C-alpha positions as a Markdown table, in Angstrom:
| # | Residue | x | y | z |
|---|---|---|---|---|
| 1 | Met | 22.9 | -19.3 | 29.2 |
| 2 | Ile | 19.9 | -21.6 | 28.1 |
| 3 | Leu | 17.7 | -19.9 | 30.7 |
| 4 | Ala | 18.5 | -16.5 | 29.1 |
| 5 | Ala | 17.8 | -17.8 | 25.7 |
| 6 | Lys | 14.4 | -19.3 | 26.8 |
| 7 | Leu | 13.6 | -16.0 | 28.5 |
| 8 | Leu | 14.2 | -13.9 | 25.4 |
| 9 | Leu | 12.2 | -16.3 | 23.2 |
| 10 | Phe | 9.3 | -16.2 | 25.7 |
| 11 | Leu | 9.5 | -12.3 | 25.6 |
| 12 | Phe | 10.0 | -11.7 | 21.8 |
| 13 | Leu | 8.0 | -14.5 | 20.2 |
| 14 | Pro | 4.5 | -12.8 | 21.2 |
| 15 | Leu | 5.8 | -9.4 | 19.9 |
| 16 | Ser | 6.9 | -10.8 | 16.5 |
| 17 | Val | 3.5 | -12.5 | 16.1 |
| 18 | Ala | 1.7 | -9.3 | 17.0 |
| 19 | Phe | 3.7 | -7.1 | 14.6 |
| 20 | Ser | 3.4 | -9.6 | 11.7 |
| 21 | Ala | -0.5 | -9.2 | 12.0 |
| 22 | Leu | -0.2 | -5.5 | 11.1 |
| 23 | His | 1.3 | -6.1 | 7.7 |
| 24 | His | -0.9 | -6.3 | 4.8 |
| 25 | Gly | -0.7 | -9.8 | 3.1 |
| 26 | Trp | -1.0 | -9.6 | -0.6 |
| 27 | Ala | -3.2 | -12.8 | -0.4 |
| 28 | Asn | -5.9 | -10.6 | 1.0 |
| 29 | Tyr | -6.5 | -8.9 | -2.3 |
| 30 | Asp | -8.7 | -10.4 | -5.0 |
| 31 | Gln | -6.5 | -10.6 | -8.0 |
| 32 | Thr | -9.3 | -11.9 | -10.2 |
| 33 | Asn | -11.1 | -8.5 | -9.9 |
| 34 | Thr | -9.1 | -5.6 | -11.5 |
| 35 | Leu | -10.1 | -2.0 | -10.6 |
| 36 | Asp | -9.2 | 0.9 | -12.7 |
| 37 | Tyr | -10.0 | 4.3 | -11.0 |
| 38 | Thr | -9.2 | 7.9 | -11.8 |
| 39 | Gly | -9.7 | 10.4 | -9.1 |
| 40 | Gln | -8.3 | 13.2 | -6.9 |
| 41 | Val | -5.7 | 12.5 | -4.2 |
| 42 | Glu | -7.0 | 13.4 | -0.8 |
| 43 | Glu | -4.0 | 12.3 | 1.2 |
| 44 | Ile | -0.7 | 10.6 | 0.5 |
| 45 | Thr | 2.1 | 8.9 | 2.5 |
| 46 | Tyr | 5.5 | 8.0 | 1.1 |
| 47 | Glu | 7.0 | 5.8 | 3.9 |
| 48 | Asn | 7.9 | 2.3 | 4.8 |
| 49 | Pro | 6.7 | -0.3 | 4.8 |
| 50 | His | 4.7 | 1.0 | 1.8 |
| 51 | Gly | 3.2 | 4.1 | 0.5 |
| 52 | Met | -0.5 | 4.8 | 0.6 |
| 53 | Leu | -2.9 | 7.3 | -0.8 |
| 54 | Lys | -6.6 | 8.2 | -0.3 |
| 55 | Leu | -8.3 | 8.6 | -3.7 |
| 56 | Gln | -11.6 | 10.4 | -4.2 |
| 57 | His | -13.3 | 8.3 | -7.0 |
| 58 | Glu | -16.9 | 9.3 | -7.8 |
| 59 | Asp | -18.7 | 9.3 | -4.4 |
| 60 | Glu | -16.2 | 7.1 | -2.5 |
| 61 | Thr | -12.8 | 7.4 | -1.0 |
| 62 | Trp | -10.5 | 4.5 | -1.6 |
| 63 | Thr | -7.4 | 3.6 | 0.4 |
| 64 | Val | -4.8 | 2.7 | -2.1 |
| 65 | Val | -1.9 | 0.7 | -0.9 |
| 66 | Leu | 1.3 | 1.5 | -2.9 |
| 67 | Ala | 4.7 | -0.1 | -3.1 |
| 68 | Pro | 7.6 | 0.5 | -0.6 |
| 69 | Pro | 9.3 | 3.9 | -1.3 |
| 70 | Ser | 12.5 | 2.2 | -2.5 |
| 71 | Arg | 10.6 | 0.3 | -5.1 |
| 72 | Met | 8.6 | 3.4 | -6.2 |
| 73 | Asn | 11.8 | 5.4 | -6.5 |
| 74 | Ser | 13.5 | 2.7 | -8.6 |
| 75 | Arg | 10.5 | 2.5 | -10.9 |
| 76 | Gly | 10.2 | 6.3 | -11.4 |
| 77 | Leu | 7.6 | 7.5 | -8.9 |
| 78 | Thr | 9.5 | 10.0 | -6.5 |
| 79 | Asn | 7.9 | 11.5 | -3.4 |
| 80 | Asp | 7.5 | 14.9 | -5.2 |
| 81 | Met | 5.5 | 13.7 | -8.1 |
| 82 | Val | 2.2 | 13.3 | -6.3 |
| 83 | His | 0.4 | 15.8 | -4.2 |
| 84 | Val | -2.9 | 16.3 | -2.4 |
| 85 | Gly | -5.3 | 17.6 | -5.1 |
| 86 | Asp | -3.6 | 15.9 | -8.0 |
| 87 | Glu | -5.6 | 13.7 | -10.4 |
| 88 | Val | -4.1 | 10.2 | -10.7 |
| 89 | Arg | -5.3 | 6.8 | -12.2 |
| 90 | Val | -4.6 | 3.6 | -10.4 |
| 91 | Val | -5.1 | 0.1 | -11.4 |
| 92 | Gly | -5.1 | -2.7 | -8.8 |
| 93 | Tyr | -7.0 | -5.2 | -6.9 |
| 94 | Pro | -9.7 | -4.7 | -4.1 |
| 95 | His | -9.2 | -6.1 | -0.5 |
| 96 | Lys | -11.1 | -9.2 | 0.1 |
| 97 | Glu | -12.6 | -7.9 | 3.3 |
| 98 | Glu | -11.8 | -4.2 | 3.7 |
| 99 | Lys | -14.4 | -2.0 | 1.9 |
| 100 | Asn | -12.8 | 0.6 | -0.3 |
| 101 | Glu | -9.2 | -0.6 | -0.1 |
| 102 | Met | -7.1 | -1.7 | -3.1 |
| 103 | Arg | -3.6 | -2.7 | -3.8 |
| 104 | Ala | -2.2 | -0.7 | -6.7 |
| 105 | Glu | -0.4 | -2.6 | -9.4 |
| 106 | Arg | 0.4 | 0.6 | -11.4 |
| 107 | Ile | -0.3 | 4.3 | -11.1 |
| 108 | Tyr | -0.6 | 6.9 | -13.9 |
| 109 | Val | 0.7 | 10.4 | -13.0 |
| 110 | Gly | -0.1 | 12.7 | -15.9 |
| 111 | Glu | 0.9 | 10.8 | -19.0 |
| 112 | Lys | 3.5 | 8.7 | -17.1 |
| 113 | Lys | 2.7 | 5.0 | -16.2 |
| 114 | Ile | 4.5 | 3.5 | -13.3 |
| 115 | Glu | 4.5 | -0.2 | -12.5 |
| 116 | Leu | 4.5 | -0.7 | -8.8 |
| 117 | Arg | 4.8 | -4.5 | -8.4 |
């Protein structure tokens, strides 16, 4: 029994470390530098672990990390509210290392403001 437990630990511990590296840590975003961009949505995903959209702002495309779908739904941002081609405003923090990536704190869709965090 102890040998089986050690074998499982040996097999699954490296996998859990590998998958945890894929998650965006919020500490990777510079909360001292607030971005406020309005632009056109080029792409949007509304799936776990969090939504994401590509925003064309001026001459750059930004990857905008949104909240998990359950949180977006509970705060009033449903998956049918934002589409490719729509204009939205996002306010959030830039990634410390990844160029043109930000974590959204809030999003404005039309006249509606949705707090994501």
